[in-house]
All heavy atoms as an XYZ file, in Angstrom:
901
protein
N       4.931    -10.815    -43.471
C       5.240     -9.496    -42.903
C       6.274     -8.801    -43.751
O       6.161     -7.606    -43.846
C       5.741     -9.652    -41.464
C       4.763    -10.110    -40.416
C       5.450    -10.323    -39.074
C       3.600     -9.274    -40.282
N       7.198     -9.523    -44.261
C       8.301     -8.886    -45.067
C       7.859     -8.337    -46.310
O       8.476     -7.474    -46.945
C       9.464     -9.913    -45.214
O       9.027    -11.000    -46.011
N       6.688     -8.763    -46.831
C       6.190     -8.244    -48.107
C       5.507     -6.913    -47.981
O       5.360     -6.218    -48.958
C       5.210     -9.296    -48.751
O       4.129     -9.356    -47.904
N       5.167     -6.519    -46.829
C       4.507     -5.219    -46.572
C       5.564     -4.165    -46.231
O       6.070     -4.123    -45.100
C       3.508     -5.332    -45.457
C       2.680     -4.008    -45.290
O       3.134     -2.969    -45.749
N       1.562     -4.130    -44.627
N       5.939     -3.329    -47.184
C       6.992     -2.313    -46.992
C       6.620     -1.183    -46.036
O       7.482     -0.477    -45.588
C       7.403     -1.806    -48.424
C       7.943     -2.826    -49.357
C       9.243     -3.443    -48.812
O      10.103     -2.740    -48.300
N       9.361     -4.715    -48.891
N       5.352     -1.026    -45.868
C       4.874      0.069    -45.009
C       4.612     -0.332    -43.532
O       4.257      0.465    -42.723
C       3.627      0.691    -45.568
C       3.900      1.265    -46.971
C       2.721      1.970    -47.498
N       2.388      3.116    -46.736
C       1.282      3.795    -46.807
N       0.370      3.499    -47.667
N       1.121      4.888    -46.089
N       4.788     -1.627    -43.274
C       4.553     -2.141    -41.963
C       5.590     -1.590    -40.959
O       6.786     -1.520    -41.222
C       4.670     -3.676    -41.972
C       4.531     -4.363    -40.603
C       3.083     -4.176    -40.095
C       4.866     -5.783    -40.708
N       5.095     -1.121    -39.806
C       5.907     -0.627    -38.750
C       5.426     -1.348    -37.460
O       4.256     -1.445    -37.195
C       5.694      0.898    -38.546
C       6.309      1.668    -39.695
C       6.221      3.149    -39.466
C       6.761      3.908    -40.685
N       6.796      5.301    -40.471
N       6.413     -1.732    -36.712
C       6.112     -2.435    -35.419
C       6.875     -1.754    -34.276
O       8.058     -1.393    -34.501
C       6.625     -3.947    -35.486
C       5.841     -4.658    -36.571
C       6.434     -4.609    -34.150
C       6.260     -6.096    -36.824
N       6.190     -1.471    -33.252
C       6.784     -0.812    -32.075
C       7.101     -1.895    -31.019
O       6.149     -2.581    -30.595
C       5.861      0.314    -31.505
C       6.487      0.913    -30.283
C       5.593      1.331    -32.596
N       8.312     -1.961    -30.593
C       8.710     -2.872    -29.504
C       9.161     -2.021    -28.354
O       9.835     -1.030    -28.544
C       9.865     -3.738    -29.995
C       9.567     -4.713    -31.140
C      10.890     -5.434    -31.467
C       8.499     -5.709    -30.777
N       8.824     -2.433    -27.159
C       9.329     -1.814    -26.005
C      10.127     -2.770    -25.161
O       9.830     -3.951    -25.169
C       8.223     -1.231    -25.093
O       7.379     -2.276    -24.694
C       7.371     -0.180    -25.897
N      11.172     -2.279    -24.510
C      12.045     -3.155    -23.783
C      12.830     -2.309    -22.800
O      13.010     -1.111    -22.945
C      13.069     -3.855    -24.752
O      13.966     -4.616    -23.966
N      13.197     -2.979    -21.666
C      13.996     -2.321    -20.694
C      15.482     -2.288    -21.058
O      16.215     -1.581    -20.486
C      13.820     -3.038    -19.306
C      12.457     -2.878    -18.741
C      12.433     -3.494    -17.388
N      11.019     -3.391    -16.887
C      10.550     -4.076    -15.902
N      11.282     -4.996    -15.368
N       9.332     -3.919    -15.473
N      15.790     -3.088    -22.053
C      17.234     -3.145    -22.443
C      17.259     -3.160    -24.012
O      16.295     -3.439    -24.652
C      17.957     -4.359    -21.881
O      17.294     -5.486    -22.316
N      18.407     -2.802    -24.512
C      18.596     -2.841    -25.986
C      18.343     -4.185    -26.537
O      18.811     -5.198    -25.911
C      19.954     -2.320    -26.387
C      20.201     -0.813    -26.123
C      21.664     -0.472    -26.447
C      19.286      0.030    -26.924
N      17.691     -4.298    -27.632
C      17.414     -5.642    -28.228
C      18.564     -6.128    -29.060
O      18.541     -7.300    -29.443
C      16.126     -5.520    -29.087
C      14.837     -5.176    -28.302
C      13.681     -4.996    -29.254
C      14.564     -6.209    -27.224
N      19.459     -5.285    -29.398
C      20.612     -5.667    -30.264
C      20.294     -5.576    -31.703
O      19.140     -5.253    -32.073
N      21.279     -5.701    -32.573
C      21.078     -5.547    -33.955
C      20.221     -6.631    -34.564
O      20.325     -7.831    -34.150
C      22.443     -5.528    -34.681
N      19.327     -6.272    -35.436
C      18.513     -7.254    -36.119
C      18.702     -7.060    -37.678
O      18.541     -5.963    -38.128
C      17.020     -7.004    -35.737
C      16.653     -7.335    -34.294
S      14.994     -7.075    -33.899
C      15.142     -5.467    -33.106
N      19.081     -8.095    -38.291
C      19.371     -8.048    -39.758
C      18.163     -7.513    -40.532
O      16.988     -7.913    -40.283
C      19.768     -9.410    -40.164
C      19.425    -10.297    -39.021
C      19.198     -9.431    -37.820
N      18.434     -6.624    -41.487
C      17.419     -6.086    -42.427
C      16.305     -5.332    -41.741
O      15.194     -5.226    -42.273
C      16.804     -7.242    -43.255
C      17.817     -7.929    -44.088
O      18.801     -7.234    -44.555
O      17.751     -9.189    -44.267
N      16.534     -4.900    -40.499
C      15.487     -4.128    -39.744
C      16.107     -2.858    -39.298
O      17.121     -2.897    -38.632
C      14.918     -4.934    -38.625
C      14.239     -6.183    -39.113
C      14.001     -4.094    -37.770
C      13.745     -7.129    -38.024
N      15.468     -1.711    -39.629
C      15.980     -0.437    -39.044
C      15.391     -0.223    -37.668
O      14.240     -0.556    -37.432
C      15.655      0.703    -40.029
O      14.266      0.878    -40.086
N      16.197      0.276    -36.835
C      15.648      0.491    -35.423
C      15.979      1.923    -35.020
O      16.970      2.537    -35.453
C      16.315     -0.473    -34.449
O      17.719     -0.279    -34.444
C      15.964     -1.878    -34.748
N      15.119      2.446    -34.068
C      15.378      3.753    -33.425
C      15.151      3.509    -31.957
O      14.257      2.829    -31.589
C      14.406      4.787    -33.956
C      14.608      5.215    -35.367
C      13.664      6.267    -35.722
C      13.775      6.609    -37.137
N      12.745      7.712    -37.568
N      16.035      4.094    -31.176
C      15.864      3.995    -29.717
C      15.362      5.339    -29.211
O      15.981      6.388    -29.552
C      17.177      3.634    -29.033
C      17.056      3.607    -27.540
C      17.671      2.249    -29.536
N      14.305      5.320    -28.398
C      13.766      6.542    -27.864
C      13.859      6.375    -26.292
O      13.308      5.377    -25.780
C      12.268      6.753    -28.207
C      12.091      6.968    -29.660
C      11.725      6.052    -30.551
C      12.167      8.317    -30.157
C      11.525      6.247    -31.859
C      12.050      8.558    -31.546
C      11.662      7.512    -32.419
O      11.517      7.817    -33.740
N      14.560      7.266    -25.698
C      14.573      7.211    -24.216
C      13.445      8.143    -23.660
O      13.347      9.296    -24.016
C      15.952      7.705    -23.679
C      17.060      6.812    -24.056
O      16.925      5.582    -23.899
N      18.152      7.323    -24.569
N      12.621      7.471    -22.913
C      11.412      8.149    -22.383
C      11.694      8.745    -21.053
O      12.334      8.124    -20.189
C      10.198      7.252    -22.375
C       9.817      6.553    -23.655
C       8.671      5.640    -23.489
C       9.522      7.585    -24.743
N      11.178      9.919    -20.784
C      11.325     10.562    -19.486
C      10.193     10.099    -18.609
O       9.109      9.726    -19.058
C      11.237     12.082    -19.613
C      12.293     12.686    -20.515
S      13.940     12.318    -19.951
C      13.961     13.218    -18.420
N      10.352     10.094    -17.280
C       9.313      9.709    -16.279
C       8.185     10.712    -16.426
O       8.322     11.845    -16.860
C       9.976      9.869    -14.943
C      11.424      9.824    -15.250
C      11.682     10.392    -16.629
N       6.977     10.215    -16.067
C       5.823     11.086    -16.075
C       5.888     12.121    -14.986
O       6.454     11.872    -13.940
C       4.567     10.217    -15.817
C       4.232      9.172    -16.846
C       3.022      8.369    -16.399
C       3.973      9.775    -18.240
N       5.267     13.321    -15.248
C       5.274     14.316    -14.199
C       4.189     13.903    -13.168
O       3.402     12.927    -13.390
C       4.953     15.750    -14.771
C       3.647     15.817    -15.488
O       2.643     15.168    -15.008
O       3.631     16.495    -16.532
N       4.088     14.576    -12.041
C       3.194     14.176    -10.957
C       1.675     14.153    -11.404
O       0.951     13.273    -11.097
C       3.414     14.986     -9.710
O       3.055     16.298     -9.959
N       1.316     15.190    -12.177
C      -0.128     15.149    -12.666
C      -0.449     13.958    -13.528
O      -1.481     13.362    -13.410
C      -0.470     16.537    -13.360
C      -0.473     17.744    -12.435
O      -0.687     17.541    -11.202
O      -0.337     18.787    -12.933
N       0.448     13.737    -14.434
C       0.285     12.592    -15.392
C       0.305     11.272    -14.577
O      -0.465     10.321    -14.960
C       1.318     12.520    -16.458
O       1.168     13.753    -17.281
N       1.157     11.219    -13.594
C       1.202      9.947    -12.765
C      -0.140      9.752    -12.030
O      -0.623      8.639    -12.032
C       2.331     10.100    -11.723
O       3.595     10.163    -12.355
N      -0.706     10.784    -11.467
C      -1.953     10.701    -10.718
C      -3.078     10.270    -11.774
O      -3.908      9.377    -11.472
C      -2.337     12.016    -10.080
C      -1.360     12.241     -8.909
C      -3.771     11.957     -9.484
C      -1.407     13.655     -8.350
N      -3.122     10.916    -12.967
C      -4.162     10.535    -13.931
C      -4.012      9.110    -14.335
O      -4.967      8.354    -14.525
C      -3.975     11.473    -15.164
C      -4.647     12.809    -14.884
C      -4.911     13.588    -16.193
N      -3.729     13.727    -17.023
C      -2.801     14.672    -16.941
N      -2.880     15.583    -16.049
N      -1.742     14.754    -17.751
N      -2.754      8.615    -14.550
C      -2.554      7.208    -14.908
C      -3.024      6.266    -13.836
O      -3.633      5.235    -14.110
C      -1.108      6.969    -15.306
C      -0.746      5.528    -15.739
C      -1.543      5.143    -17.047
C       0.717      5.416    -16.021
N      -2.714      6.571    -12.581
C      -3.115      5.751    -11.468
C      -4.644      5.739    -11.444
O      -5.223      4.590    -11.311
C      -2.595      6.354    -10.150
C      -2.965      5.539     -8.842
C      -2.101      4.367     -8.781
C      -2.830      6.462     -7.667
N      -5.251      6.887    -11.608
C      -6.791      6.868    -11.593
C      -7.338      6.074    -12.827
O      -8.343      5.349    -12.633
C      -7.308      8.352    -11.688
C      -7.052      9.053    -10.373
C      -7.501     10.484    -10.398
O      -7.167     11.173    -11.415
O      -8.153     10.952     -9.465
N      -6.778      6.181    -13.942
C      -7.243      5.510    -15.129
C      -7.101      4.009    -15.054
O      -7.946      3.218    -15.429
C      -6.506      6.025    -16.347
C      -6.975      5.453    -17.677
C      -6.256      6.054    -18.821
C      -6.878      5.457    -20.081
N      -6.325      6.075    -21.316
N      -6.004      3.552    -14.448
C      -5.678      2.095    -14.384
C      -6.306      1.386    -13.179
O      -6.241      0.211    -13.096
C      -4.192      1.853    -14.390
C      -3.569      2.262    -15.768
C      -4.146      1.421    -16.818
N      -3.458      1.782    -18.105
C      -3.463      0.972    -19.151
N      -4.148     -0.169    -19.148
N      -2.870      1.355    -20.269
N      -6.738      2.163    -12.211
C      -7.298      1.512    -11.027
C      -8.556      0.758    -11.365
O      -9.301      1.173    -12.220
C      -7.606      2.584     -9.934
N      -8.756     -0.443    -10.779
C      -9.932     -1.228    -11.100
C     -11.269     -0.675    -10.619
O     -12.322     -1.213    -10.859
C      -9.626     -2.582    -10.443
C      -8.657     -2.272     -9.394
C      -7.884     -1.075     -9.794
N     -11.155      0.448     -9.849
C     -12.383      1.071     -9.308
C     -12.101      2.620     -9.208
O     -10.899      2.951     -9.168
C     -12.751      0.541     -7.992
C     -11.658      0.673     -6.921
C     -12.094      0.514     -5.511
N     -11.007      0.690     -4.580
C     -10.570      1.971     -4.175
N     -11.116      3.024     -4.587
N      -9.599      2.069     -3.301
N     -13.116      3.388     -9.096
C     -12.807      4.859     -8.913
C     -12.102      5.081     -7.617
O     -12.448      4.536     -6.542
C     -14.238      5.457     -8.925
C     -15.101      4.481     -9.529
C     -14.526      3.127     -9.275
N     -11.097      5.963     -7.593
C     -10.409      6.434     -6.382
C     -11.202      7.540     -5.752
O     -11.364      8.571     -6.432
C      -8.945      6.750     -6.593
C      -8.197      5.570     -7.248
C      -8.288      7.206     -5.308
C      -6.820      5.914     -7.637
N     -11.625      7.434     -4.591
C     -12.490      8.434     -3.907
C     -11.585      9.664     -3.443
O     -10.427      9.441     -3.114
C     -13.243      7.862     -2.746
C     -14.104      6.723     -3.062
C     -15.166      7.037     -4.116
O     -15.791      8.029     -4.102
N     -15.314      6.180     -5.097
N     -12.184     10.851     -3.486
C     -11.465     12.008     -3.069
C     -10.918     11.890     -1.661
O      -9.786     12.316     -1.303
C     -12.257     13.294     -3.148
C     -12.573     13.716     -4.575
O     -11.786     13.313     -5.430
O     -13.535     14.481     -4.755
N     -11.652     11.262     -0.757
C     -11.183     11.133      0.647
C      -9.895     10.220      0.773
O      -9.259     10.269      1.718
C     -12.375     10.645      1.541
C     -12.766      9.198      1.327
O     -12.844      8.751      0.180
O     -12.998      8.500      2.276
N      -9.727      9.337     -0.215
C      -8.555      8.485     -0.217
C      -7.250      9.364     -0.433
O      -6.259      9.035      0.233
C      -8.653      7.435     -1.297
C      -9.728      6.371     -0.945
C      -9.713      5.295     -2.010
O      -8.752      4.413     -2.044
O     -10.610      5.219     -2.823
N      -7.394     10.339     -1.302
C      -6.282     11.236     -1.447
C      -5.966     12.032     -0.233
O      -4.818     12.274      0.181
C      -6.456     12.175     -2.680
C      -6.412     11.448     -3.951
C      -7.576     11.340     -4.797
C      -5.232     10.899     -4.429
C      -7.534     10.673     -5.991
C      -5.193     10.265     -5.694
C      -6.348     10.174     -6.474
N      -7.046     12.486      0.444
C      -6.922     13.247      1.740
C      -6.331     12.372      2.781
O      -5.384     12.731      3.443
C      -8.256     13.767      2.185
C      -8.858     14.861      1.313
C      -7.978     16.108      1.236
O      -7.352     16.457      2.287
O      -7.841     16.720      0.200
N      -6.744     11.110      2.841
C      -6.162     10.130      3.807
C      -4.716      9.880      3.495
O      -3.916      9.844      4.409
C      -7.015      8.851      3.695
C      -6.561      7.752      4.712
C      -7.420      6.467      4.494
O      -7.922      6.259      3.386
O      -7.513      5.798      5.521
N      -4.375      9.790      2.245
C      -2.971      9.583      1.868
C      -2.094     10.771      2.305
O      -1.021     10.554      2.854
C      -2.868      9.416      0.338
C      -1.468      9.054     -0.225
C      -0.984      7.686      0.291
C      -1.437      9.110     -1.694
N      -2.592     11.936      2.131
C      -1.826     13.138      2.585
C      -1.568     13.110      4.083
O      -0.502     13.644      4.513
C      -2.498     14.450      2.166
C      -2.498     14.739      0.633
C      -3.373     15.928      0.381
C      -1.050     14.955      0.233
N      -2.451     12.534      4.792
C      -2.262     12.459      6.248
C      -1.193     11.486      6.704
O      -0.715     11.519      7.795
C      -3.607     12.055      6.965
C      -4.662     13.063      6.826
C      -4.255     14.437      7.270
O      -3.716     14.562      8.356
N      -4.540     15.472      6.472
N      -0.766     10.637      5.768
C       0.298      9.660      6.062
C       1.695     10.229      5.766
O       2.743      9.488      5.928
C       0.145      8.341      5.264
O       0.319      8.621      3.870
C      -1.175      7.717      5.484
N       1.806     11.443      5.315
C       3.090     12.071      5.035
C       3.946     12.042      6.330
O       3.422     12.070      7.436
C       2.926     13.473      4.554
N       5.290     12.001      6.108
C       6.174     12.056      7.272
C       5.819     13.235      8.140
O       5.462     14.273      7.603
C       7.636     12.142      6.758
C       8.114     10.899      6.152
C       9.568     11.011      5.686
O      10.280     11.947      6.196
O       9.988     10.179      4.885
N       5.983     13.115      9.418
C       5.604     14.205     10.333
C       6.142     15.523      9.946
O       5.455     16.531     10.069
C       6.095     13.836     11.772
C       5.477     14.672     12.816
C       3.949     14.404     12.903
O       3.478     13.408     12.678
N       3.210     15.457     13.323
N       7.427     15.621      9.400
C       7.994     16.865      9.011
C       7.255     17.525      7.869
O       7.310     18.735      7.619
C       9.486     16.705      8.718
N       6.602     16.666      7.025
C       5.957     17.205      5.813
C       4.442     17.340      5.889
O       3.833     17.884      4.952
C       6.190     16.196      4.619
C       7.655     16.212      4.269
O       8.381     17.318      4.409
N       8.174     15.109      3.777
N       3.861     16.998      7.021
C       2.384     17.105      7.174
C       2.000     18.574      6.987
O       2.603     19.414      7.668
C       1.884     16.488      8.478
C       0.444     16.842      8.716
C       2.107     15.044      8.518
N       1.087     18.871      6.128
C       0.669     20.194      6.012
C       1.478     20.980      4.959
O       1.134     22.062      4.493
N       2.733     20.473      4.669
C       3.560     21.181      3.671
C       3.374     20.720      2.249
O       3.745     21.444      1.363
C       5.038     20.963      4.061
C       5.384     21.657      5.318
C       6.878     21.445      5.631
C       7.261     22.100      6.930
N       8.704     21.920      7.281
N       2.813     19.518      2.075
C       2.603     19.025      0.716
C       1.560     19.834      0.040
O       0.433     20.079      0.577
C       2.132     17.560      0.780
C       3.165     16.601      1.340
C       2.619     15.163      1.308
C       4.505     16.612      0.528
N       1.871     20.315     -1.168
C       0.954     21.152     -1.959
C      -0.105     20.264     -2.674
O      -1.222     20.636     -2.802
C       1.724     21.940     -2.958
C       2.600     22.970     -2.338
C       3.316     23.729     -3.430
C       4.246     24.742     -2.774
N       5.531     24.886     -3.403
N       0.296     19.103     -3.028
C      -0.664     18.186     -3.670
C      -0.272     16.715     -3.471
O       0.815     16.461     -2.947
C      -0.910     18.530     -5.160
C       0.375     18.370     -5.991
O       1.221     17.557     -5.704
O       0.532     19.117     -6.969
N      -1.103     15.862     -3.878
C      -0.910     14.419     -3.705
C       0.417     13.983     -4.456
O       1.087     13.097     -4.082
C      -2.125     13.618     -4.229
C      -1.876     12.106     -4.159
C      -3.274     13.969     -3.280
N       0.647     14.603     -5.602
C       1.762     14.205     -6.452
C       3.117     14.411     -5.780
O       4.077     13.792     -6.176
N       3.145     15.151     -4.706
C       4.367     15.270     -3.866
C       4.558     14.280     -2.858
O       5.538     14.124     -2.162
C       4.414     16.734     -3.248
C       4.552     17.820     -4.199
C       4.579     19.170     -3.505
O       4.574     19.202     -2.234
O       4.523     20.194     -4.202
N       3.549     13.473     -2.618
C       3.546     12.422     -1.564
C       4.595     11.397     -1.886
O       4.955     11.099     -3.002
C       2.137     11.774     -1.435
C       1.987     10.902     -0.248
N       2.433      9.552     -0.287
C       1.593     11.135      0.981
C       2.194      8.982      0.882
N       1.720      9.971      1.751
N       5.138     10.757     -0.816
C       6.134      9.722     -1.009
C       5.711      8.585     -1.823
O       6.598      8.026     -2.522
C       6.472      9.206      0.486
C       7.672      8.258      0.473
C       7.971      7.705      1.848
O       7.316      8.110      2.880
O       8.880      6.808      1.940
N       4.469      8.302     -1.922
C       4.046      7.231     -2.787
C       4.439      7.508     -4.226
O       4.973      6.658     -4.935
C       2.488      7.067     -2.750
C       1.820      6.120     -3.850
C       2.353      4.713     -3.671
C       0.341      6.186     -3.767
N       4.226      8.714     -4.695
C       4.593      9.053     -6.041
C       6.108      9.246     -6.239
O       6.591      9.127     -7.315
C       3.782     10.299     -6.527
C       2.355      9.949     -6.678
C       1.465     10.219     -5.685
C       1.864      9.290     -7.860
C       0.069      9.864     -5.820
C       0.575      8.970     -8.052
C      -0.324      9.227     -6.988
N       6.826      9.534     -5.131
C       8.294      9.490     -5.202
C       8.739      8.175     -5.387
O       9.745      7.897     -6.169
C       8.867     10.114     -3.885
C       8.558     11.653     -3.836
C       9.064     12.185     -2.453
O       9.769     11.557     -1.704
N       8.626     13.441     -2.186
N       8.156      7.173     -4.749
C       8.582      5.772     -4.868
C       8.383      5.261     -6.254
O       9.111      4.574     -6.872
C       7.831      4.851     -3.817
C       8.315      5.247     -2.433
C       8.019      3.378     -4.182
C       7.395      4.561     -1.295
N       7.150      5.613     -6.786
C       6.786      5.180     -8.167
C       7.598      5.862     -9.257
O       7.696      5.398    -10.396
C       5.282      5.414     -8.448
C       4.368      4.616     -7.495
C       2.874      4.996     -7.659
C       4.554      3.071     -7.619
N       8.144      7.034     -8.864
C       9.059      7.799     -9.727
C       8.651      8.070    -11.140
O       9.469      8.172    -12.043
C      10.416      7.084     -9.695
N       7.373      8.200    -11.384
C       6.865      8.528    -12.735
C       6.977      7.400    -13.719
O       6.816      7.649    -14.949
N       7.257      6.185    -13.321
C       7.392      5.010    -14.197
C       6.044      4.411    -14.425
O       5.410      3.866    -13.549
C       8.309      3.989    -13.592
C       9.718      4.469    -13.481
N      10.568      4.674    -14.571
C      10.471      4.870    -12.419
C      11.761      5.194    -14.140
N      11.672      5.288    -12.891
N       5.534      4.498    -15.695
C       4.130      3.948    -15.995
C       3.927      2.551    -15.545
O       2.856      2.216    -14.973
C       4.118      4.112    -17.479
C       5.053      5.254    -17.875
C       6.148      5.104    -16.879
N       4.891      1.695    -15.704
C       4.616      0.280    -15.322
C       4.443      0.164    -13.788
O       3.584     -0.511    -13.309
C       5.810     -0.572    -15.774
C       5.588     -2.070    -15.435
C       6.675     -2.989    -15.916
O       7.783     -2.528    -16.238
N       6.350     -4.314    -16.053
N       5.319      0.884    -13.026
C       5.157      0.830    -11.546
C       3.806      1.437    -11.175
O       3.165      0.899    -10.259
C       6.351      1.643    -10.893
N       3.383      2.524    -11.819
C       2.133      3.118    -11.466
C       0.978      2.162    -11.759
O       0.041      2.028    -10.965
C       1.930      4.421    -12.249
C       2.982      5.464    -11.744
C       0.545      5.035    -12.096
C       3.192      6.614    -12.657
N       1.019      1.496    -12.925
C      -0.045      0.529    -13.282
C      -0.025     -0.589    -12.287
O      -1.176     -1.076    -11.934
C       0.172      0.073    -14.675
S      -0.164      1.347    -15.938
N       1.074     -1.093    -11.878
C       1.144     -2.170    -10.866
C       0.554     -1.715     -9.556
O      -0.199     -2.511     -8.952
C       2.559     -2.692    -10.721
C       3.058     -3.407    -11.959
S       4.836     -3.797    -11.891
C       4.768     -5.074    -10.656
N       0.811     -0.503     -9.137
C       0.266     -0.020     -7.907
C      -1.268      0.165     -8.000
O      -1.982     -0.214     -7.106
C       0.892      1.360     -7.538
N      -1.717      0.610     -9.126
C      -3.135      0.804     -9.358
C      -3.877     -0.562     -9.278
O      -4.959     -0.601     -8.760
C      -3.420      1.464    -10.779
N      -3.252     -1.592     -9.805
C      -3.928     -2.891     -9.790
C      -4.151     -3.402     -8.267
O      -5.021     -4.225     -8.081
C      -3.062     -3.909    -10.496
N      -3.400     -2.851     -7.356
C      -3.587     -3.227     -5.996
C      -4.867     -2.682     -5.393
O      -5.258     -2.981     -4.244
C      -2.351     -2.861     -5.112
C      -1.095     -3.524     -5.528
C       0.126     -2.923     -4.753
C      -1.125     -5.003     -5.287
N      -5.474     -1.674     -6.082
C      -6.686     -1.023     -5.494
C      -7.913     -1.779     -5.769
O      -8.799     -1.425     -6.505
C      -6.789      0.379     -6.144
C      -5.797      1.388     -5.617
C      -5.764      2.618     -6.484
C      -6.091      1.760     -4.169
N      -7.966     -3.001     -5.163
C      -9.121     -3.880     -5.336
C      -9.333     -4.603     -3.932
O      -8.527     -4.450     -3.092
C      -8.925     -4.815     -6.438
C      -7.669     -5.726     -6.337
C      -7.495     -6.598     -7.583
O      -8.355     -6.801     -8.338
N      -6.275     -7.074     -7.686
N     -10.414     -5.325     -3.894
C     -10.764     -6.085     -2.711
C     -10.732     -5.207     -1.431
O     -10.287     -5.590     -0.392
C      -9.760     -7.261     -2.478
C      -9.761     -8.237     -3.654
O     -10.847     -8.399     -4.273
O      -8.681     -8.796     -4.000
N     -11.258     -3.985     -1.561
C     -11.435     -3.103     -0.398
C     -10.132     -2.368     -0.046
O     -10.139     -1.584      0.889
N      -9.029     -2.584     -0.789
C      -7.812     -1.796     -0.456
C      -7.997     -0.361     -0.838
O      -8.432     -0.036     -1.969
C      -6.621     -2.375     -1.175
C      -6.140     -3.636     -0.589
C      -4.790     -4.004     -1.246
N      -4.524     -5.436     -1.050
C      -4.634     -6.315     -1.983
N      -4.953     -6.012     -3.193
N      -4.353     -7.624     -1.728
N      -7.534      0.485      0.026
C      -7.617      1.921     -0.206
C      -6.187      2.399     -0.666
O      -5.239      1.694     -0.492
C      -8.095      2.677      0.985
C      -9.540      2.303      1.332
C     -10.058      2.986      2.554
N      -9.920      4.467      2.627
C     -10.815      5.328      2.065
N     -11.859      4.860      1.413
N     -10.626      6.618      2.160
N      -6.067      3.590     -1.120
C      -4.832      4.138     -1.595
C      -3.783      4.118     -0.468
O      -2.624      3.789     -0.715
C      -5.007      5.560     -2.112
C      -3.973      6.224     -3.012
C      -3.634      5.314     -4.137
C      -4.462      7.586     -3.495
N      -4.235      4.394      0.744
C      -3.243      4.442      1.883
C      -2.693      3.021      2.129
O      -1.520      2.828      2.495
C      -3.875      5.109      3.121
C      -4.943      4.211      3.697
C      -2.761      5.409      4.151
N      -3.550      2.015      1.937
C      -3.103      0.583      2.075
C      -2.093      0.262      1.006
O      -1.044     -0.492      1.330
C      -4.240     -0.379      1.975
C      -5.334     -0.080      3.012
O      -6.481      0.131      2.597
N      -4.982     -0.123      4.290
N      -2.240      0.743     -0.176
C      -1.299      0.506     -1.293
C      -0.005      1.154     -0.940
O       1.122      0.528     -1.101
C      -1.868      0.947     -2.610
C      -0.798      0.896     -3.721
C      -3.041      0.101     -3.020
N      -0.014      2.368     -0.442
C       1.197      3.066     -0.035
C       1.947      2.300      1.017
O       3.187      2.087      1.017
C       0.849      4.521      0.421
C       2.053      5.118      1.125
C       3.212      5.378      0.443
C       1.980      5.507      2.442
C       4.292      5.949      1.108
C       3.030      6.063      3.125
C       4.198      6.319      2.496
N       1.246      1.815      2.010
C       1.829      1.113      3.129
C       2.482     -0.147      2.614
O       3.595     -0.502      3.064
C       0.860      0.829      4.245
C       0.487      2.059      5.033
C      -0.544      1.794      6.092
C      -0.995      3.102      6.830
N      -2.064      2.804      7.772
N       1.851     -0.815      1.724
C       2.385     -2.036      1.140
C       3.665     -1.756      0.332
O       4.667     -2.455      0.476
C       1.348     -2.746      0.307
S       1.927     -4.226     -0.539
N       3.578     -0.769     -0.443
C       4.755     -0.448     -1.330
C       5.921      0.054     -0.581
O       7.054     -0.203     -0.853
C       4.342      0.613     -2.376
C       3.362     -0.101     -3.434
C       5.510      1.200     -3.153
C       2.761      0.874     -4.412
N       5.658      0.822      0.498
C       6.761      1.389      1.281
C       7.274      0.535      2.403
O       8.232      0.956      3.070
C       6.325      2.801      1.866
O       5.227      2.545      2.771
N       6.738     -0.708      2.575
C       7.093     -1.537      3.670
C       8.469     -2.206      3.264
O       8.509     -3.141      2.496
C       6.035     -2.582      3.887
C       6.341     -3.492      5.060
O       7.447     -3.366      5.663
O       5.491     -4.361      5.385
N       9.457     -1.719      3.835
C      10.811     -2.268      3.535
C      11.073     -3.621      4.144
O      12.001     -4.304      3.749
C      11.924     -1.275      4.043
O      11.786     -1.095      5.390
C      11.906      0.027      3.295
N      10.259     -4.027      5.145
C      10.468     -5.419      5.653
C      10.253     -6.442      4.596
O      10.692     -7.624      4.806
C       9.589     -5.569      6.933
O       8.225     -5.667      6.497
N       9.482     -6.124      3.538
C       9.255     -7.150      2.528
C      10.521     -7.379      1.730
O      10.595     -8.441      1.049
C       8.171     -6.616      1.543
C       6.782     -6.397      2.184
C       5.851     -5.669      1.133
C       6.133     -7.671      2.669
N      11.489     -6.529      1.810
C      12.698     -6.750      1.078
C      13.769     -7.617      1.753
O      14.735     -7.969      1.224
C      13.363     -5.373      0.731
C      12.516     -4.402     -0.093
C      13.205     -3.081     -0.177
C      12.226     -4.987     -1.438
N      13.476     -7.851      3.057
C      14.420     -8.596      3.879
C      14.280    -10.110      3.693
O      13.305    -10.652      3.330
C      14.223     -8.208      5.325
C      14.571     -6.744      5.567
C      14.207     -6.336      6.994
O      13.589     -7.141      7.720
O      14.455     -5.198      7.248
């Protein structure tokens, strides 16, 4: 590897890797995905197509004060919990299997009793 002067390797990490001898590094801080990109990533990473009625069903689970006020699915609490983080979105998408619907994934993710 050291003989190829044009070789570039991209590493990702949640924390700084520290200094590495003879290696130049750059740190890029990435911003969270916007709601549209979050939805597209969820759809792309899901193991099956997400049906339109699942999004409608999800909107019906909004807190009582927000029912009817949400302009789109991206404003739903599910996407607030995922906070635009690609890894979290991909992990949530992976749960959409074995008959689980989007609303089931939301209930699982938002269940605080799992933290106790």
